[in-house]
LOZARO-676474 format. One record per atom (N, C-alpha, C): x, y, z. Coordinates in steps of 0.001 Angstrom, whole numbers, padded with zeros to 6 digits, always signed. Layout:
XYZ;...
This chain:
+000844-001190+000000;+000000+000000+000000;+000883+001244+000000;+000555+002213-000833;+001346+003430-000908;+001184+004253+000359;+002194+004993+000707;+002124+005898+001845;+002746+007223+001442;+002184+008314+001936;+002688+009643+001623;+003520+010129+002803;+004789+010392+002587;+005682+010832+003654;+005641+012350+003767;+005487+012862+004989;+005483+014294+005237;+006682+014637+006113;+007289+015778+005861;+008444+016185+006643;+008067+017028+007844;+006819+017457+007925;+006357+018217+009071;+005035+017659+009534;+004690+017875+010808;+003448+017346+011355;+002344+018374+011303;+001148+017889+011661;-000017+018757+011699;-000697+018585+013042;-001127+019681+013625;-001916+019632+014849;-002962+020714+014743;-004250+020257+014765;-005331+021227+014723;-005294+022115+013515;-004776+021592+012395;-004736+022359+011167;-003527+023266+011069;-002739+023410+012173;-001562+024275+012158;-000328+023435+011869;+000506+023851+010925;+001712+023128+010557;+002827+023473+011543;+003369+022451+012195;+004405+022674+013193;+005658+021918+012820;+006830+022551+012848;+008067+021831+012578;+008361+020851+013702;+008932+019720+013358;+009264+018709+014351;+010703+018259+014131;+011430+018044+015244;+012808+017580+015146;+012807+016169+014584;+013876+015835+013861;+013908+014541+013196;+015350+014047+013089;+015584+012874+013639;+016854+012178+013435;+016620+011191+012293;+016768+011698+011068;+016386+010906+009899;+017271+009673+009726;+018530+009761+010058;+019428+008615+009897;+019000+007466+010797;+018777+007777+012067;+018344+006738+013006;+016972+006197+012616;+016066+007088+012225;+014712+006664+011873;+014725+005710+010683;+015495+006041+009656;+015531+005180+008470;+016138+003816+008794;+017153+003794+009646;+017749+002516+010040;+016745+001661+010799;+015987+002296+011683;+014964+001567+012434;+013836+001094+011525;+013473+001921+010544;+012439+001508+009587;+012859+000257+008829;+014094+000235+008360;+014567-000928+007612;+014595-002169+008495;+015017-001990+009739;+015033-003109+010681;+013617-003631+010915;+012661-002714+011023;+011261-003109+011229;+010722-003873+010027;+011049-003408+008824;+010570-004092+007618;+011194-005475+007485;+012462-005588+007866;+013094-006906+007845;+012399-007845+008829;+012023-007330+009988;+011321-008143+010982;+009949-008581+010459;+009294-007689+009722;+007999-008053+009138;+008137-009218+008174;+009169-009195+007355;+009400-010284+006405;+009554-011607+007143;+010175-011560+008317;+010384-012761+009135;+009179-013062+010033;+008124-012280+009877;+006909-012417+010685;+007177-012220+012178;+008149-011400+012473;+008451-011040+013862;+007701-009741+014163;+006404-009871+014368;+005528-008711+014385;+005760-007813+015605;+006022-008407+016759;+006256-007585+017944;+007533-006758+017795;+008557-007380+017250;+009806-006653+017021;+009600-005555+015984;+008879-005865+014920;+008603-004862+013889;+007859-003679+014479;+006875-003962+015313;+006111-002883+015944;+007015-002007+016799;+007867-002636+017594;+008782-001880+018446;+009692-000960+017634;+010228-001493+016528;+011154-000704+015720;+010431+000438+014988;+009224+000185+014496;+008468+001271+013854;+008135+002362+014865;+007778+001978+016078;+007477+002973+017108;+008713+003804+017435;+009863+003154+017512;+011110+003867+017769;+011455+004791+016605;+011205+004321+015379;+011477+005146+014200;+010599+006389+014193;+009345+006242+014594;+008420+007372+014622;+008809+008346+015730;+009266+007825+016865;+009737+008689+017946;+010954+009492+017514;+011831+008831+016742;+013034+009514+016259;+012706+010588+015243;+011612+010395+014504;+011248+011375+013474;+009730+011480+013383;+009086+012222+014303;+007625+012305+014324;+007019+012909+013067;+007806+013666+012315;+007287+014249+011086;+007133+013238+009969;+007723+012069+010108;+007628+011019+009091;+006305+010283+009301;+005207+010953+008925;+003878+010464+009270;+003484+009199+008505;+004168+008905+007416;+003866+007662+006701;+004124+006442+007584;+004950+006620+008615;+005197+005521+009541;+003922+005096+010273;+002973+006003+010410;+001709+005643+011037;+000976+004573+010223;+001107+004648+008902;+000480+003633+008060;+001174+002288+008233;+002488+002325+008364;+003208+001069+008573;+002926+000514+009969;+002771+001390+010936;+002369+000947+012264;+000993+000296+012227;+000077+000896+011481;-001267+000337+011369;-001232-001058+010753;-000459-001209+009668;-000375-002506+009009;+000268-003553+009924;+001259-003136+010688;+001917-004065+011616;+000956-004500+012719;+000163-003573+013209;-000830-003933+014219;-001872-004886+013651;-002215-004718+012390;-003128-005678+011761;-002509-007066+011720;-001228-007136+011406;-000544-008428+011381;-000544-009072+012764;-000491-008240+013812;-000550-008749+015186;-001973-009004+015633;-002950-008645+014788;-004377-008780+015084;-004789-007889+016258;-004092-006785+016427;-004483-005769+017396;-005235-004691+016623;-006508-004944+016404;-007286-004113+015488;-007529-002712+016044;-007731-002605+017345;-007995-001280+017919;-006814-000343+017695;-005603-000844+017915;-004427-000009+017717;-004180+000264+016236;-004494-000701+015377;-004360-000484+013935;-005282+000649+013487;-006492+000641+013993;-007453+001700+013656;-006942+003046+014158;-006432+003062+015388;-005981+004331+015965;-004817+004910+015175;-003864+004075+014769;-002726+004582+014001;-003180+005179+012676;-004109+004497+011996;-004617+005020+010726;-005414+006300+010939;-006180+006357+012029;-006938+007574+012328;-005997+008762+012542;-004896+008526+013233;-003937+009611+013471;-003388+010139+012149;-003147+009233+011219;-002644+009672+009922;-003700+010510+009197;-004947+010022+009191;-006025+010722+008472;-006311+012072+009117;-006189+012158+010439;-006394+013437+011115;-005409+014492+010608;-004209+014056+010252;-003209+014989+009745;-003351+015290+008263;-004057+014405+007542;-004219+014592+006093;-005574+014021+005684;-006650+014780+005913;-008010+014255+005709;-008324+013838+004275;-007545+014300+003299;-007815+013931+001900;-006902+012815+001402;-006145+012228+002285;-005188+011202+001872;-005894+009898+001530;-005788+009476+000290;-006361+008190-000115;-005646+007033+000581;-004298+007000+000618;-003643+005907+001356;-004063+005855+002821;-004255+007018+003438;-004690+007043+004832;-006074+006452+005008;-007009+006861+004160;-008372+006321+004252;-008402+004836+003902;-007546+004402+002975;-007482+002970+002660;-006994+002166+003868;-005966+002672+004532;-005462+001987+005726;-006529+001917+006800;-007263+003006+006977;-008311+003028+007994;-009464+002101+007604;-009858+002126+006333;-010939+001247+005872;-010564-000217+006048;-009313-000535+005721;-008868-001920+005849;-008827-002356+007313;-008398-001461+008195;-008371-001784+009626;-009783-002016+010155;-010722-001166+009738;-012115-001375+010133;-012632-002722+009612;-012291-003043+008371;-012754-004303+007784;-012222-005494+008572;-010916-005479+008881;-010324-006581+009616;-010914-006701+011024;-011309-005585+011594;-011926-005582+012921;-013417-005905+012862;-013923-006152+011658;-015347-006436+011418;-016240-005270+011838;-015682-004066+011776;-016505-002858+011940;-016972-002467+010538;-017983-003190+010071;-018330-003158+008658;-018974-001838+008216;-019886-001239+008978;-020415+000068+008538;-019317+001115+008400;-018359+001104+009344;-017255+002069+009281;-016363+001800+008067;-016121+000522+007782;-015306+000180+006608;-015986+000656+005331;-017293+000449+005243;-018044+000890+004058;-017974+002407+003899;-018132+003112+005012;-018113+004573+004961;-016771+005081+004455;-015680+004516+004973;-014357+004931+004530;-014158+004624+003043;-014600+003439+002616;-014449+003069+001202;-015220+004036+000304;-016408+004412+000722;-017210+005338-000088;-016565+006725-000134;-015927+007125+000955;-015225+008413+000949;-014058+008390-000035;-013373+007263-000110;-012284+007128-001077;-012831+007211-002493;-013943+006546-002741;-014516+006510-004089;-015042+007880-004514;-015368+008726-003555;-015738+010100-003895;-014527+010865-004435;-013352+010520-003923;-012115+011172-004383;-011598+010504-005653;-011611+009163-005659;-011107+008370-006792;-012149+007310-007151;-013103+007625-008026;-014196+006692-008340;-013730+005347-008888;-012523+005284-009444;-012036+004037-010035;-011109+003261-009101;-011039+003645-007844;-010074+003021-006937;-010458+001564-006662;-009651+000638-007178;-009959-000776-007048;-009869-001278-005623;-008921-000777-004842;-008783-001218-003450;-010009-000834-002636;-010542+000364-002877;-011739+000791-002155;-012940-000061-002549;-013045-000392-003830;-014144-001258-004277;-014050-002638-003629;-012833-003160-003475;-012670-004464-002820;-013115-004401-001364;-012727-003335-000683;-013133-003195+000715;-014651-003075+000808;-015241-002302-000087;-016698-002155-000099;-017375-003498-000361;-016850-004254-001331;-017425-005560-001640;-017248-006550-000510;-016074-006551+000111;-015825-007460+001231;-016701-007127+002430;-016890-005842+002691;-017748-005447+003806;-019194-005880+003546;-019637-005740+002311;-020994-006191+001967;-021100-007705+002109;-020077-008428+001654;-020072-009894+001762;-020153-010332+003220;-019322-009726+004067;-019306-010108+005480;-020581-009678+006194;-021261-008674+005661;-022543-008241+006222;-023684-009155+005796;-023415-010032+004833;-024461-010919+004325;-025325-010288+003256;-024940-009099+002767;-025683-008447+001684;-025026-008857+000368;-025349-010078-000070;-024627-010693-001176;-024910-010026-002522;-026094-009470-002699;-026388-008795-003971;-025475-007582-004137;-025335-006802-003077;-024442-005635-003131;-023002-006083-003364;-022592-007131-002668;-021226-007629-002832;-020993-008103-004257;-021936-008868-004780;-021802-009390-006140;-021714-008253-007154;-022589-007269-007029;-022580-006143-007963;-021249-005390-007904;-020708-005251-006693;-019453-004522-006531;-018298-005261-007199;-018224-006580-006995;-017114-007344-007578;-017267-007474-009096;-018489-007567-009577;-018695-007594-011031;-018260-006267-011644;-018627-005163-010977;-018208-003834-011441;-016686-003736-011490;-016032-004250-010459;-014578-004201-010400;-013955-005044-011507;-014516-006216-011777;-013967-007094-012806;-014214-006550-014209;-015270-005791-014387;-015500-005157-015687;-014391-004153-015993;-013877-003525-014946;-012800-002549-015129;-011432-003222-015131;-011298-004282-014336;-010009-004967-014183;-010233-006475-014289;-010410-006995-015500;-010776-008410-015670;-009727-009400-015182;-008491-008960-014950;-007458-009878-014482;-007182-009718-012983;-008093-009099-012275;-007935-008928-010834;-008331-010235-010146;-007340-010982-009672;-007609-012305-009104;-008379-012213-007790;-008097-011207-006986;-008799-011082-005708;-010280-010824-005922;-010610-009988-006896;-012016-009699-007175;-012730-010946-007688;-012071-011695-008585;-012675-012923-009103;-012848-013950-007987;-011864-014038-007115;-011961-014965-005982;-013151-014600-005093;-013288-013320-004772;-014390-012924-003901;-015749-013087-004585;-015806-012878-005883;-017060-013137-006598;-017412-014625-006494;-016388-015472-006593;-016619-016893-006405;-017150-017203-005015;-016608-016537-004000;-017094-016736-002639;-018564-016326-002510;-018922-015215-003150;-020320-014776-003097;-021220-015830-003742;-020833-016302-004917;-021627-017332-005586;-021763-018576-004708;-020669-018969-004040;-020714-020150-003182;-021712-019942-002042;-021687-018771-001438;-022616-018483-000348;-024059-018500-000824;-024277-018137-002069;-025630-018147-002628;-026054-019531-003091;-025141-020510-003001;-025465-021858-003450;-025313-022055-004943;-024696-021086-005629;-024468-021190-007078;-023087-021814-007291;-023026-023129-007084;-021744-023817-006996;-020998-023818-008331;-021698-024059-009422;-021019-024078-010725;-020463-022709-011078;-021227-021658-010766;-020741-020302-011028;-019530-019991-010151;-019585-020446-008898;-018446-020237-008004;-017217-020971-008522;-017417-022211-008923;-016297-023002-009429;-015666-022336-010652;-016492-021758-011505;-015976-021066-012680;-015078-019898-012317;-015446-019159-011266;-014618-018030-010840;-013295-018498-010243;-013331-019570-009460;-012075-020067-008868;-011150-020615-009959;-011722-021254-010967;-010905-021727-012089;-010334-020547-012865;-011102-019481-012981;-010622-018262-013639;-009415-017701-012889;-009496-017690-011558;-008384-017204-010744;-007138-018035-010994;-007301-019357-011008;-006139-020245-011114;-005499-020209-012494;-006248-019843-013513;-005645-019635-014829;-004710-018432-014806;-005092-017425-014019;-004273-016223-013904;-003126-016410-012923;-003368-017184-011879;-002350-017376-010842;-002490-018786-010265;-001726-019755-010774;-001843-021144-010306;-001440-021340-008849;-000815-020350-008231;-000404-020483-006835;-001358-019752-005869;-002513-019413-006340;-003505-018745-005496;-004169-019813-004627;-003592-020036-003458;-003951-021192-002632;-005402-021149-002142;-005928-019953-001899;-007312-019872-001442;-008275-020345-002523;-007918-020109-003783;-008768-020580-004875;-008759-022104-004942;-007592-022741-004751;-007530-024208-004704;-008393-024733-003561;-008290-024104-002419;-009064-024525-001245;-010561-024444-001534;-010990-023320-002104;-012418-023132-002368;-012898-023967-003548;-012008-024257-004481;-012365-025189-005547;-012667-026559-004937;-011911-026932-003910;-012193-028169-003196;-013573-028153-002556;-013955-027027-001956;-015284-026922-001372;-016378-027084-002427;-016135-026496-003599;-017119-026625-004679;-017257-028082-005114;-016130-028763-005308;-016199-030164-005731;-016839-031027-004656;-016576-030721-003397;-017235-031451-002322;-018747-031245-002379;-019176-029994-002596;-020610-029709-002699;-021243-030418-003886;-020453-030647-004942;-020957-031337-006135;-020828-032855-006018;-020314-033329-004881;-020240-034764-004641;-018992-035444-005158;-018003-034681-005631;-016775-035277-006146;-015702-035171-005059;-015733-036103-004112;-014819-036042-002974;-013368-036288-003364;-013152-037062-004417;-011786-037328-004855;-011121-036048-005343;-011832-035294-006187;-011291-034015-006650;-011133-033037-005495;-012117-033021-004616;-012059-032105-003478;-010808-032373-002647;-010528-033641-002387;-009342-034000-001611;-008069-033520-002296;-007989-033732-003615;-006794-033303-004361;-006610-031793-004262;-007695-031071-004354;-007594-029614-004325;-007228-029109-002931;-007778-029724-001884;-007377-029343-000524;-005890-029609-000316;-005416-030758-000799;-004000-031107-000636;-003101-030165-001432;-003568-029715-002590;-002796-028726-003360;-002674-027432-002581;-003782-026996-001987;-003749-025776-001182;-002798-025943+000004;-002846-027100+000648;-001990-027358+001802;-000520-027315+001402;-000198-027885+000267;+001189-027870-000206;+001674-026444-000434;+000792-025579-000936;+001175-024202-001218;+001346-023369+000051;+000573-023699+001093;+000624-022870+002307;+001552-023436+003372;+001980-024673+003197;+002709-025376+004253;+003878-024564+004802;+004678-023967+003923;+005841-023195+004360;+005656-021699+004180;+004994-021316+003109;+004950-019894+002758;+003840-019120+003449;+002811-019801+003935;+001674-019105+004556;+001299-019829+005848;+002122-019690+006886;+001929-020480+008108;+000678-020136+008900;+000026-019019+008579;-001175-018640+009321;-002459-019184+008680;-002347-019739+007482;-003562-020181+006778;-003921-021594+007228;-005094-021725+007834;-005517-023010+008404;-006721-023633+007720;-007385-022891+006847;-008666-023337+006313;-008566-024633+005518;-007524-024772+004711;-007423-025978+003883;-007306-027227+004744;-006575-027134+005847;-006443-028267+006764;-007800-028608+007386;-008521-027575+007826;-009823-027810+008450;-010841-028337+007435;-010800-027798+006218;-011724-028283+005190;-011449-029744+004846;-010166-030103+004762;-009817-031503+004518;-010287-032375+005680;-010106-031895+006906;-010548-032657+008074;-012046-032899+008035;-012807-031889+007656;-014264-032056+007605;-014658-033072+006536;-013955-033048+005410;-014229-034035+004359;-013873-035438+004843;-012743-035590+005518;-012340-036895+006039;-013343-037404+007070;-013873-036515+007885;-014901-036915+008839;-016148-037414+008125;-016526-036709+007077;-017703-037133+006303;-017479-038496+005661;-016224-038800+005352;-015892-040095+004746;-015615-041176+005790;-015726-040831+007078;-015571-041818+008136;-014152-042058+008595;-013207-041194+008209;-011812-041380+008591;-011468-040383+009702;-011895-040708+010932;-011731-039782+012054;-010269-039617+012442;-009479-040663+012296;-008082-040581+012701;-007309-039597+011833;-007450-039723+010505;-006782-038787+009603;-007372-037385+009747;-008666-037317+010014;-009304-036016+010211;-008698-035301+011407;-008469-036037+012491;-007896-035395+013674;-006476-034917+013400;-005725-035669+012635;-004370-035224+012287;-004423-033906+011509;-005338-033839+010553;-005440-032621+009742;-005887-031430+010578;-006895-031636+011421;-007413-030491+012175;-006456-030105+013301;-005636-031024+013770;-004603-030655+014750;-003632-029650+014137;-003284-029867+012862;-002409-028916+012179;-003115-027581+011975;-004414-027636+011712;-005179-026392+011582;-005167-025626+012899;-005369-026332+014016;-005397-025680+015330;-004031-025133+015703;-002964-025809+015296;-001614-025287+015545;-001415-023964+014815;-001939-023876+013601;-001787-022662+012810;-002691-021538+013324;-003860-021903+013770;-004801-020893+014237;-005496-021391+015502;-004865-021167+016664;-005453-021643+017920;-006626-020806+018406;-007012-019798+017629;-008163-018973+018011;-009410-019302+017190;-009349-020376+016411;-010482-020737+015568;-011412-021706+016295;-012650-021303+016590;-013585-022237+017238;-013926-023424+016345;-013917-023206+015038;-014232-024308+014127;-013174-025411+014207;-011911-025026+014290;-010852-026027+014391;-011047-026915+015614;-011371-026303+016735;-011532-027094+017958;-012823-027903+017930;-013847-027381+017267;-015068-028177+017112;-014802-029434+016285;-014117-029264+015143;-013825-030419+014299;-012912-031406+015014;-011954-030881+015799;-011103-031766+016581;-011900-032553+017601;-012822-031867+018284;-013680-032550+019243;-014571-033587+018589;-015065-033264+017411;-015920-034206+016680;-015133-035455+016290;-013899-035271+015826;-013070-036422+015465;-012757-037267+016697;-012413-036623+017795;-012104-037354+019021;-013319-038103+019551;-014493-037506+019400;-015722-038192+019801;-015903-039481+019000;-015675-039406+017698;-015816-040596+016867;-014749-041641+017180;-013613-041188+017705;-012549-042118+018100;-012756-042670+019507;-013841-042258+020164;-014154-042766+021493;-013332-042159+022610;-012732-040991+022381;-011897-040347+023394;-012687-039200+024027;-013569-039582+024958;-014540-038628+025499;-013900-037450+026210;-012915-037715+027072;-012319-036630+027853;-011647-035599+026951;-010886-036081+025971;-010230-035160+025044;-011254-034427+024184;-012300-035148+023777;-013351-034511+022967;-014000-033374+023739;-014311-033623+025010;-014910-032567+025826;-013994-031357+025927;-012699-031615+026098;-011745-030514+026219;-011722-029663+024956;-011669-030294+023805;-011637-029562+022536;-012957-028813+022314;-014067-029437+022625;-015365-028796+022398;-015582-027638+023364;-015136-027795+024602;-015245-026697+025562;-014399-025512+025114;-013228-025804+024548;-012378-024733+024025;-013075-024019+022870;-013711-024787+022001;-014441-024200+020877;-015552-023277+021365;-016337-023754+022340;-017447-022957+022861;-016947-021709+023582;-015794-021811+024239;-015235-020647+024930;-014756-019597+023937;-014210-020037+022802;-013726-019092+021794;-014874-018342+021136;-016022-019003+020983;-017185-018349+020368;-018455-018899+021008;-018973-018219+022030;-020187-018693+022710;-021420-018733+021802;-021335-018073+020635;-022467-018056+019710;-022320-019071+018575;-021418-020023+018753;-021196-021083+017762;-021984-022310+018223;-023061-022692+017526;-023965-023716+018066;-023440-025152+018016;-022642-025508+016999;-022274-026909+016798;-021557-027549+017983;-020549-026902+018578;-019908-027547+019729;-020850-027735+020910;-021789-026808+021098;-022745-026932+022188;-023629-028158+022005;-024056-028400+020781;-024904-029563+020507;-024147-030861+020782;-022902-030935+020307;-022130-032156+020512;-021778-032333+021988;-021521-031243+022683;-021283-031337+024123;-022491-031937+024836;-023689-031507+024445;-024895-032036+025094;-025019-033536+024868;-024673-034007+023672;-024764-035440+023381;-023746-036240+024205;-022529-035728+024310;-021495-036458+025047;-021824-036476+026543;-022244-035330+027084;-022630-035300+028495;-023770-036285+028771;-024744-036339+027859;-025869-037279+028024;-025359-038718+028008;-024469-038996+027098;-023936-040356+027010;-023155-040728+028264;-022500-039749+028884;-021727-039994+030095;-022584-039957+031362;-023870-039647+031196;-024776-039657+032329;-024840-038374+033127;-024231-037306+032642;-024270-036021+033345;-025407-035192+032745;-026605-035441+033242;-027801-034853+032625;-027897-033350+032837;-027367-032848+033955;-027427-031412+034189;-026586-030660+033159;-025354-031119+032955;-024500-030471+031954;-025061-030669+030546;-025658-031831+030316;-026272-032083+029006;-027402-031093+028752;-028232-030876+029768;-029361-029947+029623;-028863-028516+029445;-027833-028130+030196;-027283-026769+030068;-026748-026533+028657;-025975-027499+028149;-025413-027351+026804;-026514-027326+025756;-027518-028164+025934;-028621-028204+024957;-029394-026887+024960;-029643-026336+026143;-030368-025067+026217;-029556-023934+025591;-028239-023944+025813;-027387-022935+025177;-027430-023089+023661;-027384-024332+023196;-027449-024590+021759;-028744-024042+021160;-029864-024319+021802;-031159-023871+021267;-031250-022345+021256;-030710-021714+022303;-030759-020254+022365;-029927-019635+021253;-028736-020202+021015;-027866-019679+019957;-028465-019944+018590;-028998-021138+018410;-029514-021534+017095;-030681-020654+016661;-031519-020250+017605;-032657-019411+017241;-032226-018003+016847;-031024-017597+017305;-030553-016239+016987;-029802-016165+015673;-029329-017309+015183;-028427-017279+014037;-028985-018084+012874;-028963-017488+011661;-029281-018276+010470;-028163-019228+010168;-028479-020297+009456;-027451-021250+009091;-026454-020590+008151;-025168-020853+008383;-024113-020237+007594;-023378-021283+006798;-023013-020894+005570;-022124-021751+004796;-020692-021492+005225;-019787-022428+004852;-018379-022236+005174;-017775-021193+004241;
């Protein structure tokens, strides 16, 4: 993402000179960027903060601070850093993009939409703003708006793989599996290493009943992310769910264990792990995994339902009733969601 570097700061609209040790700041910036490449996010954050202290007028560092906080999943601080930049330059497109993206990652979807629309008022053809607008609509469940936005973007930029991928996701959510599959295949023609497209192509083939193809596509995605994308866990979890459906609980648990290692904050990973352990007859471990899943997301109904069944089987009717009542309360509040 582009950033605009300023040599002086702004406070309340008044331009104020600020002292700057540019040599030290640039050295710290380079050290921070090197740490980012190594995924040493805490170190990168520390060095960017030191660089900004050394040269407060180098306001573009606020954008790099925001991006680093996003990598650390500290969304509140990412938003604040981007806000500070925008306060100093209210017409900055890079600043509003950073803020919109931080809002999107924090699932503050109305705010993300508002920022994206402000960017489009300045630059109507801005593809990054259109993506944020489309993603916010998708995550809001307003699929018609999301679809229209991504189609509009692809009409202007037909080789935009991210837009085609997200259009495929919208089609998948709408149950238009063949249309979704077509978009993921379109992505892979443009970029054969687009691992999310391989993963979602597997979901499409699974929905169409071709488990053999689905397995191959999940494994292709896993091969691509194994070393280069250590935070991506979906392909492992999707493969685990397919293996569970095929009755292979042991291999499913191996796959979802790797998913949980990559993303220990995913309630779905722990639910699938608990489900596999339940099928393997390991009640105590299953309860532990399912309780972890429910703790990570109290509004996730599936682990609650399985907990109620296991408690009932073990003869603990009070816990079974509590879990079942929680499941029913959550289920009535939430529509069924696709993966």
